[in-house]
C-alpha distance (Angstrom), angle and dihedral (degrees) to the residues before:
residue distance angle dihedral
X1 . . .
X2 3.79 . .
X3 3.79 90.9 .
X4 3.79 91.3 54.7
X5 3.78 91.1 51.4
X6 3.80 91.3 47.1
X7 3.81 92.1 50.8
X8 3.80 91.8 48.7
X9 3.79 90.8 50.0
X10 3.80 91.9 49.1
X11 3.82 91.1 50.7
X12 3.79 90.4 50.2
X13 3.80 89.1 50.0
X14 3.81 91.6 53.5
X15 3.80 90.5 47.3
X16 3.79 87.9 53.0
X17 3.80 90.4 59.7
X18 3.80 90.8 48.3
X19 3.81 95.7 46.7
X20 3.79 95.7 48.2
X21 3.75 134.3 -118.6
X22 3.81 100.1 -44.6
X23 3.81 93.6 106.5
X24 3.80 97.8 15.1
X25 3.79 97.2 130.9
X26 3.79 93.1 45.9
X27 3.80 92.5 48.9
X28 3.79 91.6 51.6
X29 3.79 90.3 51.3
X30 3.81 87.8 53.5
X31 3.80 89.4 51.6
X32 3.79 91.1 53.3
X33 3.81 90.2 50.1
X34 3.82 90.5 50.2
X35 3.80 91.5 51.6
X36 3.80 91.5 47.9
X37 3.82 91.0 51.4
X38 3.80 89.6 48.9
X39 3.81 91.4 51.4
X40 3.81 92.1 47.5
X41 3.81 89.4 57.1
X42 3.80 91.1 50.0
X43 3.82 92.2 48.6
X44 3.82 90.8 49.7
X45 3.80 89.1 53.6
X46 3.79 95.1 -115.9
X47 3.78 124.2 136.0
X48 3.82 102.7 -96.7
X49 3.81 93.9 -155.8
X50 3.81 99.6 56.8
């Protein structure tokens, strides 16, 4: 579940770079959330890529 959310947030972040700076700040916040979710999975001992 967390991995799916993280992947979606990363895709939205990449789309933010492609689309320009209209939502730049929001996209970077989503990136930070994706990284935090990824780190939570690592700390819990789960496989972060599944």
